[in-house]
C-alpha positions in Angstrom: 6.0 -7.7 -15.7 3.8 -5.3 -14.0 1.8 -5.7 -11.3 -2.3 -5.2 -11.4 -3.7 -2.8 -8.9 -6.1 -5.8 -7.4 -3.0 -7.5 -6.5 -1.3 -5.1 -4.6 -4.5 -4.5 -2.8 -5.0 -8.2 -2.2 -1.2 -8.5 -0.6 -1.8 -5.4 1.6 -5.3 -6.6 2.8 -3.6 -10.2 3.4 -1.1 -8.4 5.7 -3.3 -5.4 7.1 -6.9 -7.5 7.0 -8.9 -4.2 8.4 -7.2 -1.8 5.8 -9.1 0.3 3.3 -6.9 0.7 0.4 -7.2 2.8 -2.7 -5.4 2.6 -5.6 -4.7 5.0 -8.6 -2.5 3.9 -11.9 -0.5 7.2 -12.4 0.8 6.5 -15.9 -1.4 3.5 -17.0 1.5 1.2 -17.3 1.0 -0.9 -14.4 4.4 0.2 -13.0 3.5 3.6 -11.2 0.8 4.0 -8.8 -0.3 6.0 -5.9 -2.0 4.0 -3.1 -3.8 5.2 0.0 -3.8 2.7 3.2 -5.9 3.4 6.0 -5.5 1.0 8.9 -6.1 0.8 12.6 -2.7 -1.0 12.7 -1.0 2.2 12.0 -2.3 4.0 15.3 0.6 5.0 17.3 3.3 4.0 14.9 5.3 6.8 13.0 4.9 7.4 9.3 8.1 5.5 8.4 6.8 2.3 10.1 3.6 2.5 8.7 5.4 2.7 5.2 7.5 -0.3 6.1 4.5 -2.0 7.3 3.0 -1.7 3.6 6.4 -2.4 2.0 6.6 -5.7 4.0 3.0 -6.8 2.9 4.2 -6.3 -0.8 6.7 -9.1 0.1 9.3 -8.1 -2.3 7.7 -6.7 -5.3 8.7 -3.2 -4.7 11.5 -2.2 -7.0 10.4 -5.4 -9.1 7.3 -5.7 -10.6 6.3 -2.6 -8.9 8.6 0.1 -10.1 7.0 3.0 -8.2 4.4 3.6 -5.5 3.6 7.0 -3.9 2.3 5.9 -0.7 -0.1 7.6 1.8 -0.9 6.0 5.1 -3.1 7.0 8.0 -4.9 5.3 10.9 -8.8 5.8 11.0 -10.1 9.2 12.2 -11.4 9.2 15.7 -15.2 9.3 16.0 
C-alpha cells in the first residue's frame, strides 16, 4: 500500500519539529517521491547523518510502503 505525501511529511515533522518539508510525487503512484527537508537539526552533521535522521523518522516505511525517495537535506541558510 503506497504512502500519502502528507503521511511522509507528518512523520518527518514529528521527529524534526522545526523542519520545512516539500514533497513531490515523481510518478503519480504514491511510491516514488522527491523530498526536500530543511532543519536546524542538520547543522554540523554530514549528509549521511542528515539522511539517516530522515530515514529514522520514517519508522521503517522506507523500502516497504515507501518504495523510492530522492532525498535532499540541508540546514537553513545563515542570515
